N, C-alpha and C positions, 0 to 999 in steps of 0.2 A: 514506423520509422524505417528507412532503408539500412542495410548493413556497414558497419564503418568499415574503412580499410585496416590493413594492417597499423599504418601509422597511427590511425584514430584511435586505435585499441591500446597503446602504450601509454601509460600515465605519463603527464610531462613533471619532469623533476629535474631539480638542480643538486648537487652536492657539495659538500665543502669537508676537507681532510683537515684534522686536529690532532693534537697530541693530549695533553691534559686539558687545553683550552678549545675552543669552538673558532676555527679560523674559515672564514667565508671567500671563498673562492669566486668571485663573481664572475662567473660564466651559467415478584409478590404479586399487587394486585394487577391485573391486567384488563384494559379499557381497549376502546376503540371498534370497528365494526364488527357484528356477529357474522358467525359463518352457519350454515347449515351443515351439521355435520351427522353421519351414520356410523353408530357405535357398529364395531365388528365381533361382538360378543352374542349376538343373536341368535338362538336354536335353530331358526328357521327363516327362510325367506318371507312366509307371510308374517311374522313377527317383527320384522325389521321396521323401526319406525327412526324419524329422524326427530332431533335435538336440536335446540340452540346453544351453542358453547362460543366462550370466548377464548381462541386461540393463544398460543404463546407465539408472539411475534417479536420480542427482543425490546431493546429500551424505548423504541419510538412510540410502542404500545403501553406504556406503562404511566401509571399515575403518580407523579411525585408531588411530595411535599413542599412547602414553599422554601423550607432551609435545603432540600436536597434539588429543588430546580435551582436556586441561586449558586449551590455548589457545582451544578451540572454545567450552567451557562458560564460559571469562571474557568473552569477547566476544560469547555471547549475553545473560548477565548485564547487560552493559554497555548493552546496547539493549532489553532487555525493558521493554516499555511498560505502564504502569500497567493494574489491569483493574478494574472496578465490583465493588464488594462480591458482587454477586448475578449468576447468570447470565443473569436475565432481567429487564430493567427494564420499567417502564410507560412508554409514551411520554411520558405527562405528567411522568414523573419525570426525563427526559433533559434534557439541556443547551438551555436556551432563550436565543440571543441577544437576544431583545427586554429579556427581563427583566434579562441580565447587565449591568454595568457596570465602569467603571475609575476612579481616581482618581491624582492625581500625590501621590506620598510626600513629606513634608517639604517644599512649596510654598514658595518665595520670590520676593522681587518680581525679583532678577536671576540670571538664569544666564550663566556665561561660557564661552567656545568650550574646549571640553574637557572641560567638567565633565560628572558623571554624573547623568542623569535616571533616577529609578525610577519606576515605574508599577506599582499594585498592580491586578489584575484579578479582580472578585468574581464567579464564575459561580453562576447559579440555575437551577431546571427551569421549565417551563412553568406550574407554579402558583406561581412567584415565591418559592420556597423556596430558600433557599442550599442549593448541591451541596456534600455532605459528603466526596466523594471527587474525586479528579483523573482525569487520562488525555485530556484534550480537548486536539485539536490545533490549537494557536494559531499564527498569524503576526502579528508587531507589528515597524513601523516608523515611522521619523521623515521625515518629506520636506517639500520647500520646491516645490511645483510650478512658480512663477515660475522658480526657480532652475535645474529639473530637476537638485535634488540630493534624495538620498534614503539610507538606511542602515537596518539591520535590529537589531532588538533583541535581547538574550538573552534566555531564558524559564525561569523555576525555576518549576517544578511543587510546591508545597507540600503536595501530595496530601490537601489536605482542602476542595477548591474554589476556593481562593485561587492566584494565579499572579503572581509577580515578575518585571518585564520592566525590564531594565538598558539605556538606551542611553547611546551617548559623544555627545556634541555636536559636530558637526565643523565648522559653518560657524554664521556670523551670519546673522539675518535671522527672518523668520517662519516655525517650524516647527509642522507638523501630526504628530500623534499618532494612528495609526491602529492598531487591533488587529481582528484576523480570525479568526471562526471557523471552520475549513475542515471538521473532523470533529467532533462529539462523541464522549465516550469511548464512549458507547454503540455509535456507528456503526462505532467504530475495531474494536471486537471480531467486530463481523460480517464487516469486511474480512480480519480475522486469519485467521479460520476459513475464509472462502472461499480466502484464499492457500493456506492449508492442504490444502483439499479440492479446489480447481482451480486448482494454480500455473500451468497453462499459460494459462488465462483464452480461446485460442482452439485449435480442434481442427480436424483434417483428417480427410479421407476418400478411401480409394481403390474405384475400383470393378474388380469381376471378373467377367470373362463366358467363357463354353463355350457354343458352340451358342445357342440361346435361352435359356438360363438365365445369369442373373446377380445379383450380391449385391453390397453396397455396406457396408464395414464401417470404424471409425473408428483413424485412424494419429497416432503423435507417436513422441517422442524417447522417452516412457517411459508405458507404458499400467497402470493398475492391474489387480490380479488374477491370476489364475493360468492363464488362457484361452490357448490356442494362438494363437500371434502368428507373422506372417511376417516374417522378416528380410531387409529392405531396406537394409541398411548398406552405404555408400558404401565400395568396396573400396580406392579411391586414398587417398581422404582419413580413413577410418576413422569418419566421421562415422555417428552410431547412428540408425536409422530402424527403426520395426517399426508394422505394422498389425494388428489383429484376423483371424486366420485366417479365411477363410468357411468355413462351415458344409458347402458340399458341393463347393467347389470348391479348385484347388490354387493356392498362392502364386504361379505361374508364370502364371495367367489374368489377372491384373490387366493392365488396358487405360486406365486414368486416373487421375490423382491433383489434387484440388483442396482448396484451404479449405473448410472447411465452414461455419464459423460462427464470429463473435466471442461471447464471453460477455458480456451486459452486466446492469448489478445497477443498480436505481433507487435513488439516492442524490442528494440535493441537492446540487449544488457551491457553495461558498464562503458557508456561513451566517456571519453576521458579528455583532460585538456593538458 
């Protein structure tokens, strides 16, 4: 996503000064495919043997009881994030914080401490057209900088481009309302896909060497595919660790281990409306 201008990066906010009232100024068992692994505790290359082992690969590989499966499905359904109607959305049709706005619902002259303040957020795309679906990641808060007081709001996604935000007014004084678009719904789908495809976000490598010949392979707790791997699981703690087996070298020829790369993705932080 392109970087935003300074105007876009400032949260859109409204404020209302008060005294003792709020006055609104209206401005276990692992299953799955087996890997061929080679242990690293062999005394010599000639004694190295390949064994079949079921590696640790997270919840997707676990066998759940019927009760656990029902509970898992219920939890996943509860946290399911709304998706755009189409897999591919043009950038100009994605959520634009500059065109989006919010209004105070049922504004009145005075608000008392303990009252509920409701805000309606209206999301629009880069063409200024109202969004027809939800799924944006918003953060909303009320705050009084001079008092160093603040509180977050409860956000309700109406799934039609509108969001309701509810605040409890907890202290007297001038209060500002700020709404921040952290990620548009379209970017969230990309983040979800990346989480499924590369959940580690960081990968590691090991070097193997014998004589003048050396190879480097990727390592992690779980490695995708059915390629042969070296099993470097800790014998004392049971902590699993695997590396892809070198093509021409044995697992016992490993000489070093290091962090290879952090996977970074280009997204603009802190889109605001």
